[in-house]
MMTF fields as JSON, N, C-alpha, C and O atoms, coordinates in Angstrom:
{
  "mmtfVersion": "1.0.0",
  "mmtfProducer": "UNKNOWN",
  "numBonds": 411,
  "numAtoms": 412,
  "numGroups": 103,
  "numChains": 1,
  "numModels": 1,
  "chainsPerModel": [1],
  "groupsPerChain": [103],
  "chainIdList": ["A"],
  "bondAtomList": [4, 2, 8, 6, 12, 10, 16, 14, 20, 18, 24, 22, 28, 26, 32, 30, 36, 34, 40, 38, 44, 42, 48, 46, 52, 50, 56, 54, 60, 58, 64, 62, 68, 66, 72, 70, 76, 74, 80, 78, 84, 82, 88, 86, 92, 90, 96, 94, 100, 98, 104, 102, 108, 106, 112, 110, 116, 114, 120, 118, 124, 122, 128, 126, 132, 130, 136, 134, 140, 138, 144, 142, 148, 146, 152, 150, 156, 154, 160, 158, 164, 162, 168, 166, 172, 170, 176, 174, 180, 178, 184, 182, 188, 186, 192, 190, 196, 194, 200, 198, 204, 202, 208, 206, 212, 210, 216, 214, 220, 218, 224, 222, 228, 226, 232, 230, 236, 234, 240, 238, 244, 242, 248, 246, 252, 250, 256, 254, 260, 258, 264, 262, 268, 266, 272, 270, 276, 274, 280, 278, 284, 282, 288, 286, 292, 290, 296, 294, 300, 298, 304, 302, 308, 306, 312, 310, 316, 314, 320, 318, 324, 322, 328, 326, 332, 330, 336, 334, 340, 338, 344, 342, 348, 346, 352, 350, 356, 354, 360, 358, 364, 362, 368, 366, 372, 370, 376, 374, 380, 378, 384, 382, 388, 386, 392, 390, 396, 394, 400, 398, 404, 402, 408, 406],
  "bondOrderList": [1, 1, 1, 1, 1, 1, 1, 1, 1, 1, 1, 1, 1, 1, 1, 1, 1, 1, 1, 1, 1, 1, 1, 1, 1, 1, 1, 1, 1, 1, 1, 1, 1, 1, 1, 1, 1, 1, 1, 1, 1, 1, 1, 1, 1, 1, 1, 1, 1, 1, 1, 1, 1, 1, 1, 1, 1, 1, 1, 1, 1, 1, 1, 1, 1, 1, 1, 1, 1, 1, 1, 1, 1, 1, 1, 1, 1, 1, 1, 1, 1, 1, 1, 1, 1, 1, 1, 1, 1, 1, 1, 1, 1, 1, 1, 1, 1, 1, 1, 1, 1, 1],
  "groupList": [{"groupName": "MET", "atomNameList": ["N", "CA", "C", "O"], "elementList": ["N", "C", "C", "O"], "formalChargeList": [0, 0, 0, 0], "bondAtomList": [1, 0, 2, 1, 3, 2], "bondOrderList": [1, 1, 2], "singleLetterCode": "M", "chemCompType": "L-PEPTIDE LINKING"}, {"groupName": "CYS", "atomNameList": ["N", "CA", "C", "O"], "elementList": ["N", "C", "C", "O"], "formalChargeList": [0, 0, 0, 0], "bondAtomList": [1, 0, 2, 1, 3, 2], "bondOrderList": [1, 1, 2], "singleLetterCode": "C", "chemCompType": "L-PEPTIDE LINKING"}, {"groupName": "LEU", "atomNameList": ["N", "CA", "C", "O"], "elementList": ["N", "C", "C", "O"], "formalChargeList": [0, 0, 0, 0], "bondAtomList": [1, 0, 2, 1, 3, 2], "bondOrderList": [1, 1, 2], "singleLetterCode": "L", "chemCompType": "L-PEPTIDE LINKING"}, {"groupName": "GLY", "atomNameList": ["N", "CA", "C", "O"], "elementList": ["N", "C", "C", "O"], "formalChargeList": [0, 0, 0, 0], "bondAtomList": [1, 0, 2, 1, 3, 2], "bondOrderList": [1, 1, 2], "singleLetterCode": "G", "chemCompType": "PEPTIDE LINKING"}, {"groupName": "VAL", "atomNameList": ["N", "CA", "C", "O"], "elementList": ["N", "C", "C", "O"], "formalChargeList": [0, 0, 0, 0], "bondAtomList": [1, 0, 2, 1, 3, 2], "bondOrderList": [1, 1, 2], "singleLetterCode": "V", "chemCompType": "L-PEPTIDE LINKING"}, {"groupName": "PRO", "atomNameList": ["N", "CA", "C", "O"], "elementList": ["N", "C", "C", "O"], "formalChargeList": [0, 0, 0, 0], "bondAtomList": [1, 0, 2, 1, 3, 2], "bondOrderList": [1, 1, 2], "singleLetterCode": "P", "chemCompType": "L-PEPTIDE LINKING"}, {"groupName": "GLN", "atomNameList": ["N", "CA", "C", "O"], "elementList": ["N", "C", "C", "O"], "formalChargeList": [0, 0, 0, 0], "bondAtomList": [1, 0, 2, 1, 3, 2], "bondOrderList": [1, 1, 2], "singleLetterCode": "Q", "chemCompType": "L-PEPTIDE LINKING"}, {"groupName": "GLU", "atomNameList": ["N", "CA", "C", "O"], "elementList": ["N", "C", "C", "O"], "formalChargeList": [0, 0, 0, 0], "bondAtomList": [1, 0, 2, 1, 3, 2], "bondOrderList": [1, 1, 2], "singleLetterCode": "E", "chemCompType": "L-PEPTIDE LINKING"}, {"groupName": "ALA", "atomNameList": ["N", "CA", "C", "O"], "elementList": ["N", "C", "C", "O"], "formalChargeList": [0, 0, 0, 0], "bondAtomList": [1, 0, 2, 1, 3, 2], "bondOrderList": [1, 1, 2], "singleLetterCode": "A", "chemCompType": "L-PEPTIDE LINKING"}, {"groupName": "ARG", "atomNameList": ["N", "CA", "C", "O"], "elementList": ["N", "C", "C", "O"], "formalChargeList": [0, 0, 0, 0], "bondAtomList": [1, 0, 2, 1, 3, 2], "bondOrderList": [1, 1, 2], "singleLetterCode": "R", "chemCompType": "L-PEPTIDE LINKING"}, {"groupName": "ASP", "atomNameList": ["N", "CA", "C", "O"], "elementList": ["N", "C", "C", "O"], "formalChargeList": [0, 0, 0, 0], "bondAtomList": [1, 0, 2, 1, 3, 2], "bondOrderList": [1, 1, 2], "singleLetterCode": "D", "chemCompType": "L-PEPTIDE LINKING"}, {"groupName": "HIS", "atomNameList": ["N", "CA", "C", "O"], "elementList": ["N", "C", "C", "O"], "formalChargeList": [0, 0, 0, 0], "bondAtomList": [1, 0, 2, 1, 3, 2], "bondOrderList": [1, 1, 2], "singleLetterCode": "H", "chemCompType": "L-PEPTIDE LINKING"}, {"groupName": "ILE", "atomNameList": ["N", "CA", "C", "O"], "elementList": ["N", "C", "C", "O"], "formalChargeList": [0, 0, 0, 0], "bondAtomList": [1, 0, 2, 1, 3, 2], "bondOrderList": [1, 1, 2], "singleLetterCode": "I", "chemCompType": "L-PEPTIDE LINKING"}, {"groupName": "THR", "atomNameList": ["N", "CA", "C", "O"], "elementList": ["N", "C", "C", "O"], "formalChargeList": [0, 0, 0, 0], "bondAtomList": [1, 0, 2, 1, 3, 2], "bondOrderList": [1, 1, 2], "singleLetterCode": "T", "chemCompType": "L-PEPTIDE LINKING"}, {"groupName": "TRP", "atomNameList": ["N", "CA", "C", "O"], "elementList": ["N", "C", "C", "O"], "formalChargeList": [0, 0, 0, 0], "bondAtomList": [1, 0, 2, 1, 3, 2], "bondOrderList": [1, 1, 2], "singleLetterCode": "W", "chemCompType": "L-PEPTIDE LINKING"}, {"groupName": "PHE", "atomNameList": ["N", "CA", "C", "O"], "elementList": ["N", "C", "C", "O"], "formalChargeList": [0, 0, 0, 0], "bondAtomList": [1, 0, 2, 1, 3, 2], "bondOrderList": [1, 1, 2], "singleLetterCode": "F", "chemCompType": "L-PEPTIDE LINKING"}, {"groupName": "LYS", "atomNameList": ["N", "CA", "C", "O"], "elementList": ["N", "C", "C", "O"], "formalChargeList": [0, 0, 0, 0], "bondAtomList": [1, 0, 2, 1, 3, 2], "bondOrderList": [1, 1, 2], "singleLetterCode": "K", "chemCompType": "L-PEPTIDE LINKING"}],
  "groupTypeList": [0, 1, 2, 3, 4, 5, 0, 6, 4, 4, 7, 1, 7, 3, 5, 0, 8, 4, 1, 9, 10, 9, 11, 3, 9, 2, 8, 9, 12, 10, 4, 2, 2, 13, 3, 7, 9, 5, 8, 3, 13, 14, 2, 0, 13, 15, 2, 3, 8, 8, 9, 8, 4, 12, 10, 3, 10, 7, 8, 8, 9, 4, 3, 6, 8, 2, 10, 8, 2, 10, 8, 2, 8, 8, 3, 3, 8, 5, 10, 2, 10, 8, 8, 15, 8, 10, 2, 4, 3, 9, 7, 5, 13, 2, 5, 10, 15, 2, 16, 3, 7, 9, 3],
  "groupIdList": [1, 2, 3, 4, 5, 6, 7, 8, 9, 10, 11, 12, 13, 14, 15, 16, 17, 18, 19, 20, 21, 22, 23, 24, 25, 26, 27, 28, 29, 30, 31, 32, 33, 34, 35, 36, 37, 38, 39, 40, 41, 42, 43, 44, 45, 46, 47, 48, 49, 50, 51, 52, 53, 54, 55, 56, 57, 58, 59, 60, 61, 62, 63, 64, 65, 66, 67, 68, 69, 70, 71, 72, 73, 74, 75, 76, 77, 78, 79, 80, 81, 82, 83, 84, 85, 86, 87, 88, 89, 90, 91, 92, 93, 94, 95, 96, 97, 98, 99, 100, 101, 102, 103],
  "secStructList": [7, 7, 7, 7, 7, 7, 3, 3, 3, 3, 3, 3, 3, 6, 6, 3, 3, 3, 3, 3, 3, 6, 6, 6, 3, 3, 3, 3, 3, 3, 7, 6, 6, 6, 7, 1, 7, 7, 6, 6, 7, 3, 3, 3, 3, 3, 6, 6, 3, 3, 3, 3, 7, 7, 7, 6, 6, 2, 2, 2, 2, 2, 2, 2, 2, 2, 2, 2, 2, 2, 2, 2, 2, 2, 6, 7, 7, 7, 7, 2, 2, 2, 2, 6, 6, 6, 6, 6, 6, 1, 7, 7, 7, 7, 7, 4, 4, 4, 6, 6, 7, 7, 7],
  "xCoordList": [10.028, 9.868, 8.775, 7.901, 8.491, 7.589, 6.817, 7.342, 5.529, 4.694, 3.654, 2.839, 3.746, 2.787, 1.001, 0.565, 0.429, -1.252, -2.407, -2.65, -2.668, -3.117, -4.883, -5.713, -4.967, -5.735, -6.985, -6.602, -8.164, -8.921, -9.295, -9.671, -9.24, -9.415, -10.841, -11.405, -11.569, -12.961, -13.572, -14.702, -12.241, -12.11, -11.097, -10.505, -10.084, -9.319, -9.395, -10.165, -8.61, -8.431, -7.107, -6.663, -6.253, -5.429, -4.317, -4.227, -3.528, -2.223, -2.732, -1.9, -4.189, -4.333, -5.607, -6.619, -5.724, -7.351, -7.441, -6.622, -8.8, -9.179, -9.231, -9.418, -9.1, -8.862, -9.361, -9.555, -9.535, -10.212, -9.535, -9.444, -9.153, -8.539, -8.786, -9.593, -8.792, -9.539, -10.194, -10.967, -10.052, -11.255, -12.303, -13.388, -12.128, -13.084, -12.623, -13.516, -11.246, -10.365, -10.507, -10.585, -10.552, -10.435, -8.931, -8.545, -8.279, -6.88, -6.866, -7.394, -6.222, -5.774, -4.394, -3.595, -4.043, -3.111, -2.478, -3.119, -0.845, -0.493, -0.658, -0.919, -0.631, -0.811, 0.01, -0.264, 1.056, 1.989, 2.88, 3.29, 3.031, 3.401, 3.065, 3.691, 1.394, 0.433, 0.067, 0.145, -0.271, -1.568, -2.584, -2.794, -3.398, -5.171, -5.808, -5.476, -6.658, -7.324, -8.422, -8.567, -9.545, -10.835, -11.418, -10.663, -12.564, -12.988, -13.004, -13.269, -12.609, -12.405, -10.843, -10.596, -10.492, -8.854, -8.129, -8.12, -7.241, -6.787, -5.035, -4.613, -4.413, -3.337, -2.404, -2.543, -1.6, -0.486, 0.333, 0.866, 0.168, 0.326, 1.691, 1.792, 2.426, 3.293, 3.521, 3.695, 3.552, 3.737, 2.379, 2.807, 1.335, 0.642, 0.649, -0.059, 1.924, 1.743, 1.774, 2.592, 0.727, 0.483, 1.969, 2.608, 2.209, 3.691, 3.316, 3.967, 1.879, 1.893, 0.246, -0.585, 0.076, -1.56, -1.595, -0.711, -2.48, -2.583, -3.956, -4.873, -4.339, -5.616, -6.069, -5.215, -7.571, -8.469, -7.79, -7.939, -7.025, -6.614, -5.112, -4.735, -4.304, -3.065, -3.657, -3.369, -4.644, -5.004, -5.543, -4.572, -6.258, -6.982, -5.636, -5.508, -4.822, -3.491, -2.766, -2.248, -2.759, -1.749, -2.413, -1.71, -4.204, -4.584, -4.923, -5.205, -4.964, -4.632, -3.629, -3.607, -2.528, -1.126, -0.715, 0.082, -1.306, -1.586, -2.571, -2.303, -3.454, -4.301, -3.517, -3.744, -2.772, -1.952, -0.855, -0.345, -0.256, 0.715, -0.091, 0.56, -1.271, -2.066, -2.308, -2.165, -2.671, -3.006, -1.943, -1.838, -0.653, 0.543, 0.584, 0.383, 0.826, 1.099, 0.121, 0.541, -1.095, -2.091, -1.814, -2.418, -0.662, -0.35, -1.449, -1.474, -2.125, -2.835, -1.787, -0.621, -2.149, -1.388, -2.298, -3.159, -1.819, -2.441, -2.412, -1.24, -2.699, -2.124, -1.105, -1.278, -0.19, 0.924, 1.063, 0.909, 1.287, 1.234, 0.091, 0.094, -1.155, -2.278, -1.873, -1.682, -1.677, -1.612, -0.655, -0.564, 0.069, 1.821, 2.109, 3.134, 0.788, 0.818, 1.382, 1.505, 2.042, 2.757, 4.557, 5.447, 4.587, 6.263, 5.967, 6.817, 5.22, 5.683, 6.167, 5.514, 7.35, 7.656, 8.689, 8.998, 9.547, 10.36, 11.246, 10.829, 12.48, 13.406, 13.457, 13.038, 14.038, 14.229, 14.394, 14.675, 14.322, 15.75, 15.577, 14.466, 16.768, 16.76, 16.462, 15.947, 16.282, 16.195, 17.399, 18.51, 16.857, 17.742, 18.797, 19.941, 18.393, 19.416, 20.776, 21.836, 20.044, 21.115, 22.041, 23.007, 21.506, 22.259, 23.655, 24.291, 24.037, 25.307, 26.589, 27.813, 25.617, 26.675, 26.624, 26.613, 26.598, 26.524, 28.285, 29.002, 28.495, 30.578, 30.949, 32.158],
  "yCoordList": [10.893, 9.573, 9.144, 10.01, 8.103, 7.39, 6.107, 5.109, 6.382, 5.486, 4.834, 5.463, 3.247, 2.789, 3.195, 3.882, 2.773, 3.538, 2.066, 2.079, 1.288, 0.574, 1.243, 1.909, 0.749, 1.051, 0.148, -1.003, 0.336, -0.903, -0.456, 0.705, -1.274, -0.902, -0.545, -1.155, 0.248, 0.792, 0.294, -0.022, 0.36, 0.377, 0.249, 1.308, -0.858, -0.603, -0.459, -1.125, 0.395, -0.011, -0.206, 0.942, -0.923, -0.842, -0.752, -1.467, 0.606, 0.313, 1.563, 2.09, 2.02, 2.718, 2.423, 2.173, 2.41, 2.248, 3.501, 4.364, 3.35, 4.661, 3.45, 2.239, 3.888, 3.434, 4.254, 5.468, 3.567, 4.276, 3.898, 2.694, 4.728, 4.831, 4.691, 5.621, 4.327, 4.15, 5.312, 5.167, 6.668, 7.744, 7.675, 8.17, 7.138, 7.312, 8.17, 8.605, 8.65, 9.84, 8.795, 7.636, 9.057, 8.477, 8.987, 10.14, 8.166, 8.564, 7.739, 6.64, 8.101, 7.016, 6.844, 7.766, 5.245, 4.45, 3.763, 3.083, 4.084, 3.316, 1.639, 1.431, 0.648, -0.842, -1.518, -2.642, -0.762, -1.691, -2.862, -3.957, -2.261, -3.407, -4.604, -5.626, -4.141, -5.445, -6.182, -7.388, -5.304, -5.737, -5.435, -5.522, -4.984, -4.946, -5.842, -7.027, -5.439, -6.12, -5.948, -4.809, -6.567, -6.54, -5.537, -5.051, -5.285, -3.868, -5.153, -6.351, -4.333, -4.53, -5.567, -5.945, -5.62, -5.667, -4.633, -3.48, -5.343, -4.267, -4.355, -5.291, -3.067, -2.742, -1.852, -0.629, -2.371, -1.254, -0.461, -0.875, 0.777, 2.051, 2.931, 3.036, 3.362, 4.071, 5.525, 5.236, 6.877, 8.05, 7.43, 7.834, 6.828, 6.773, 5.747, 5.748, 4.365, 3.565, 1.967, 1.601, 1.164, 0.088, -0.714, -0.909, -1.073, -1.611, -3.823, -4.773, -3.711, -5.293, -5.5, -4.607, -6.364, -6.948, -7.331, -8.089, -6.865, -7.473, -7.805, -7.328, -8.356, -8.933, -7.978, -7.323, -7.889, -6.955, -7.061, -6.106, -8.308, -8.093, -7.364, -6.944, -7.129, -6.677, -5.036, -4.298, -4.654, -3.549, -3.417, -3.767, -3.197, -3.13, -2.673, -1.569, -3.659, -3.802, -2.565, -1.966, -2.196, -1.166, 0.08, 0.83, 0.514, 1.367, 1.406, 2.558, 0.659, 1.14, 1.824, 2.851, 1.069, 1.646, 3.314, 3.908, 3.761, 5.231, 5.637, 6.773, 5.274, 5.888, 6.428, 7.544, 5.676, 5.953, 6.664, 7.098, 6.938, 8.025, 9.385, 10.412, 9.509, 10.654, 11.101, 12.289, 10.164, 10.852, 11.185, 12.369, 10.316, 10.822, 11.961, 12.71, 12.826, 13.663, 14.968, 16.118, 14.582, 15.442, 16.013, 16.973, 15.109, 15.06, 14.138, 14.297, 13.357, 12.176, 11.505, 11.789, 10.631, 9.092, 7.964, 7.524, 7.363, 6.092, 4.978, 5.017, 4.123, 2.422, 2.111, 1.293, 2.737, 2.108, 0.245, -0.345, -0.611, -1.762, -2.403, -3.548, -1.46, -2.021, -2.134, -3.183, -0.663, -0.114, -0.759, -0.697, -1.443, -2.017, -3.443, -3.695, -4.35, -5.567, -6.618, -7.642, -6.475, -7.319, -7.189, -7.982, -5.884, -5.448, -5.952, -6.674, -5.667, -6.191, -7.501, -8.508, -7.619, -9.263, -9.36, -10.55, -8.71, -9.583, -8.589, -7.44, -8.872, -8.17, -7.853, -8.596, -6.613, -6.316, -7.322, -8.373, -7.411, -8.231, -7.735, -7.505, -7.594, -7.347, -7.669, -8.741, -7.311, -8.31, -8.848, -8.478, -10.203, -11.009, -10.609, -10.916, -9.781, -8.729, -7.91, -7.614, -7.64, -6.892, -7.693, -7.188, -8.968, -9.592, -10.066, -10.361, -10.083, -10.574, -8.981, -8.905, -8.095, -7.077, -6.184, -4.954, -6.985, -6.187, -6.499, -7.436, -5.195, -5.484, -5.633, -5.8],
  "zCoordList": [1.126, 1.809, 0.852, 0.838, 0.025, -0.307, 0.345, 0.838, 0.222, 0.901, 0.055, -0.619, 0.147, -0.454, -0.252, 0.672, -1.01, -0.549, -1.967, -3.174, -1.031, -1.218, -1.958, -1.34, -3.435, -4.022, -4.66, -4.869, -4.967, -5.699, -6.806, -6.969, -7.65, -9.313, -9.206, -8.297, -9.856, -10.41, -11.731, -12.103, -12.329, -14.307, -14.693, -14.48, -15.457, -16.148, -17.591, -18.282, -18.032, -19.836, -20.229, -20.253, -20.535, -21.3, -19.783, -18.785, -20.282, -19.09, -18.061, -17.323, -18.052, -17.107, -16.226, -16.88, -14.923, -13.927, -13.296, -12.979, -13.189, -12.736, -10.905, -11.019, -9.948, -8.48, -7.585, -7.651, -6.82, -5.768, -4.062, -3.82, -3.112, -2.296, -1.017, -1.011, 0.1, 1.575, 1.99, 2.937, 1.412, 1.637, 0.775, 1.083, -0.243, -1.516, -2.471, -3.198, -2.764, -3.791, -4.741, -4.333, -5.982, -7.389, -7.957, -7.768, -8.544, -9.163, -10.034, -9.864, -11.237, -12.408, -12.214, -12.053, -12.237, -11.733, -12.987, -13.788, -13.07, -14.073, -13.976, -12.791, -14.527, -14.164, -15.257, -15.678, -15.71, -16.994, -15.986, -16.37, -14.596, -13.727, -13.334, -13.057, -13.371, -12.591, -14.132, -14.368, -14.912, -16.183, -15.56, -14.35, -16.573, -16.69, -15.633, -15.65, -14.739, -13.256, -13.084, -12.64, -13.208, -13.053, -11.962, -11.12, -11.988, -10.848, -9.528, -9.627, -8.315, -7.616, -6.773, -5.628, -7.441, -7.193, -6.779, -7.21, -5.517, -4.53, -5.534, -6.213, -5.26, -5.436, -5.102, -5.094, -4.87, -3.889, -5.173, -6.203, -4.621, -5.758, -4.893, -3.67, -5.691, -5.402, -6.352, -7.536, -6.101, -6.959, -8.368, -9.449, -8.525, -9.176, -10.142, -11.149, -9.643, -10.345, -9.663, -8.82, -10.219, -9.277, -9.532, -10.566, -8.172, -7.949, -7.905, -8.341, -7.09, -6.7, -6.832, -6.668, -7.039, -6.769, -4.959, -4.561, -4.072, -3.092, -2.381, -3.051, -1.43, -1.397, -0.211, 0.387, 0.169, 0.829, 2.419, 3.181, 2.864, 4.262, 4.039, 5.132, 3.164, 2.935, 3.115, 4.057, 1.841, 1.846, 3.282, 3.954, 3.895, 5.522, 6.522, 7.052, 6.61, 7.038, 6.922, 7.864, 5.649, 5.002, 5.557, 6.234, 5.265, 5.463, 7.081, 7.41, 7.965, 9.298, 9.656, 10.335, 9.049, 8.935, 8.778, 9.503, 7.895, 6.934, 7.803, 8.194, 8.216, 9.22, 10.642, 11.109, 11.117, 12.399, 12.279, 13.312, 11.023, 10.553, 10.311, 10.505, 9.957, 9.429, 10.987, 11.273, 11.981, 13.533, 13.8, 14.121, 13.798, 14.542, 14.137, 15.093, 12.697, 11.955, 12.472, 12.603, 12.701, 13.09, 14.758, 15.235, 15.58, 16.458, 17.648, 18.868, 16.982, 18.074, 18.467, 18.192, 19.095, 20.008, 19.761, 20.523, 17.996, 17.801, 18.245, 18.618, 18.484, 19.227, 18.15, 17.246, 18.313, 16.955, 17.236, 16.166, 18.306, 18.091, 17.584, 17.131, 17.682, 16.523, 15.333, 14.718, 14.837, 13.756, 12.736, 11.509, 13.771, 13.057, 13.984, 14.618, 13.847, 14.71, 14.207, 14.879, 12.26, 12.087, 12.23, 11.922, 12.806, 12.741, 14.649, 15.17, 15.16, 16.594, 17.179, 16.905, 18.036, 18.378, 17.454, 17.506, 16.48, 15.333, 15.014, 14.875, 14.868, 14.341, 12.929, 12.041, 12.746, 11.108, 10.239, 10.816, 8.99, 8.448, 6.922, 6.444, 6.213, 4.984, 4.342, 4.659, 2.434, 1.352, 1.218, 1.598, 0.348, -0.199, -0.682, -0.346, -1.633, -2.497, -2.017, -2.568, -0.358, 0.235, 1.513, 2.086, 1.759, 2.409, 2.51, 3.521, 1.167, 0.963, 1.131, 1.239, 1.08, 1.134, 2.344, 2.398, 3.196, 5.152, 5.191, 4.839, 5.804, 6.103, 7.036, 7.199]
}
């Protein structure tokens, strides 16, 4: 399973950026898909590469969800309705490119 992790740009030079995760850990992130970004920009990253530019609110929401998953993995009982509030009370939907392939 691959999870997106929000990271904030610390510095960017060419195709790589130094970014900080929600715990303060630094990582080098490939920014070829998003382009160079100024310090402070939030990126959604997967496997060491930025896939999208996001805002601070979205980064916080994803961080809450990831914290809840960490707590579950450690045997805790986090408030999943709070951690995944954007999913509560709605039906899942397929992306547009898959809608035509339903049988």
